[in-house]
N, C-alpha and C positions, 0 to 999 in steps of 0.2 A: 788264177785269182789270188790276190794278196790276203794275208792273214787278217787284216782289218775288216775286209769285206766278209771273210768267212765268219769272223766273230759276230758281225752285225746280223748275218743270216741266222746264225745259231740262236742269238738272243730272241729273234722273232718267233722261234718255234717253241719257246718255253711255255708251259702251262702255268697259269697264275691263280689256280684254285687256292683258297685260303686254308682249307682244312682237308685232311686225308683221313678216311675212316680206317681204323685199325681193328675194330670189333663191332659186330652187329648180331643181335639175336631177337627175332620177332616171335618166337615160340609157335610158329604155324605148324611145326611138326611135333608139338608137345614139348615136354621137359627134356632137354638134351641130356644125354648120358654123362657128360662131363661136368654137370652141375652137382653141387653138394647141398644137401638139405639137412638142417639141424633142428630138432624139436627139443628146446632146452626148458620148456615149461612143464612138460609131462602132464598137461591137463587134458580132460576129455571134452571134445566138442559136443555142444548141445545136439540133441536128436535132430533138430531142424537143419543142422549143417553137418550131418554125419558124413557127408562125402569128403570132408576135409580130414581124411584119415592120416595124412602126412603133413609135415610142416608147411609145405606149399604144394599145390596141385595145378596141373594144366586144366583149363576149362574154357568153355565158349563164352565170349564176351556177351553179357546180357543185352547189350545194345546192338550187337552185330553178329549174326549167326555165322558169318564167314571168317570171323577173327578168333584166334586162340590166344589166351592170355594166361598169366600166372596169378593164383589167388591164395590167400591165407586167412584163416579165421581167428577171431579173439572172443568168440561167443562160446563160453564153456559152462559145463554143469558139474560141479558148482562154479560160480563166477571166479575169474582170476585174470591175471595179466599175461598176455602172450609174450613169448620169447622164441620166435620162429624165424629161421635163417634160410635165405636163398642166396647161394654163393656161386659166383661165376667161375669158369675155368681160368687159367692164367691168361692175362692180357698184357702184351708187350707194348709199352708206351714209346713215344718219340722223344727227341732231344729237348723239346719245349712245347708249350702251348697245348697241353693235354687236357681234354674235357670229357666228362661223362654226361650222357643224356638218357632220359627214360620218360615213360608215361606212367602216371599213377592216378588212382581213383579210389574213393570210398564208396561202397555199395549203397549205404543208407546215410542220408544227410543228418539223421538224428543221432548217428553213431560214427562221427568222423574218426578216422584211424590215425594212430601215431606210429611213425616208423623212422628208422635211421638208415643211412647208407654209409657203411664203414669200409675202410681200405686196409688191406694187408699187403705188405711188401715181401712176404715170404710164403706162408702156407695157409691152409684153411682152418686152422685151429682158432676158436673164438678169441683166445688170448693174443693172437697175432694181429687182430684188427684194432690197432691202437689209434687210428686216425679217423675222425668223423668228417665225411664229405658233405653230408646233408642230414638235417634233423627237422622233422615237421610234426606238429602236435595236433593236426586236424585236417587231413587231406580232403580236397574238394570232392563233391559227389558227381562231378563230371570229369572226363579225362583231361588231365592237366600235364603240360610239358614241364619237366624239371631238369636241372643241370647242376653240375658241380665242377669246380676248377681243381683238377688233380695236380697241375704244376704248382699251384699256390701252396699245396701241402708238401711240396718237395719231391713229387714222384715223376721226375724226368729221367729218361733213359733207364726205366725200371720195369720189372714185370710184377704185376699186381693181381690181386683178387678183389672183387667188389662183393659186399654182403648187403642184401636188403633185409632188414630185420624188423619184423612186426613186433612192436612193443605196446600195443593197445591194451588198456585195462578195461575189460568187459565191453568190448565193441561188437562188431559184426564181421564184415568182410573187407579185406584190402586187396586191391588189384594192382599188378605191375605188368608193363608190356614195353616192347620195343627198346631194349637196352642197347645202347651203342656208345663207342668211345672213339674220339677223333683226336688227332694230333695236328699241330700247326704245320702246314706245308711251307718249308723255307723258300719255296719258289713263289709263294703268294706275297703280294705287296700291300696287304691291307694294313700293315703296321708301319709302313714307310713314313718317316717324319720329314723327309725332304726328298729332293731329286736323288737319283742314283749317284753315289759317291764315285768320283773318278780316281781309281787306284792307278799306280804307275810302277814300272812300265807295264804296258798291256798291249800285246802279249808279252809274256816273260817266261824264261826257262829256269830261273833260280830264285829270285826274290820278288815279292810284291809289296809296295809301300802304300800305307794309308796316309793321306795328306796331313801335315802337321797341325792344321787348324781343326782337325777332328779329334776331340779328346775322348778316347775310347775306354770303356769298362772291360770289354772283351770283344774279340773278333772270332767268328766261327766260319769255317769253310765246309761247304756241302757239295755233294755231287748234284747233278741235275735231277736225280731220282730222290733227293732229300736225305741221303746218308751223311751223317756228320763225320768228317775226316780229321779235322784238327781244330784246336781252340787255343787262343793266345790272348795275352793282355798287351802285347807289343804292337807297335805300328809297322814293324818290319816282319813280314811273314816269309818263312823259308818253305818254298813249294818244290824244292828239288826232288823230293821223294814221290811227288804226285805223278801219275801217268799223264801223258799229254791229253788235253781235252778242255772243255769249258766247265767252269766252276762258279758257284754262287758264294759270295762273301757277305755274311751278315754281321753288321757292326752295331754293337750295343753301346749307347751313350746315356748320359743322364737325361737327355731329352726324349729318348725312345730308341727305335731300331731303324737303321738305314741299310741299304743294300748296294752291293756292287757285284759286277760279274767280270771275270777275267779268263783269258785263254792261256793255258800252260802249253808251251811248245818245246 
C-alpha cells in the first residue's frame, strides 16, 4: 500500500472532539483532601448556619438528596462581609483554548451572593491570585452554569489554581458544584476557517511548506494525541527531528485557524 493511501486511512481515524477535559470535580465524595480552604474574614456564622464551621463545607444539595455540593455562608453575628476561599489543586492546562466551567447558586433569592473566581499561576497564597476569571454581584437562586476563558488571561501551557471566593456582605449561603476545566483539542475542527490547507510535500522526510498564499501568524505542530511539538512563524517547517508518523498542523492567520495534516516518513 502506498504512503498516500496510508495517510488517507490515518486521517479517517482521527477523533474530532472540540474539547478535552483536563480537570473535573463533582464533590460526590465530599471535599477532596487536595483542596485548600481559607477563612480570611474571621467572622462567626449566625447560629442558624452554625454548620458552616469552615470557610467552605460539603453538604447535600437542598434540591437533590443524591447530590453533594460545596457551600459557604456570609450570614454572621455580628453582620459582616465574607472572605472565604475554596482553592483547587494544581490544574495543568493545554496549549490553547482553555476554559473553566462550574455551577453556582444562591440559596435565598432575597440574599443573592457575590463571589469571584480568581486564578493563580503559582501557589495557593491569596496574594498569588492576581487574575480575575469571573466576578458576579448577585448569583441566581437556581443552579446556573458559568464559564471563564483562561486562555484569554494568558494561561496557556500553564499550571494553575482556581479560587472561588465568597465576598458577600451580610448574605446567606452560596453553593458551588461541578468544577471542570477543558482545553481545546487540536484535532477538533470547530475553528477551521476554510478547507484543510494542502501543505507540500506530503509525505515528507525533512521539510513541509505552507503555501505562499497563506499569510501565517504562527504554525503549530501537534501529535495525534494533542501534544504540542513545535511552533514557528515561518512557512517552511523543519520536521527532520520528528519521529515518523502522522501530525496535525494548526495554522493561525488574521482570519482564524486552519488545519493541515501531514505524514513524516
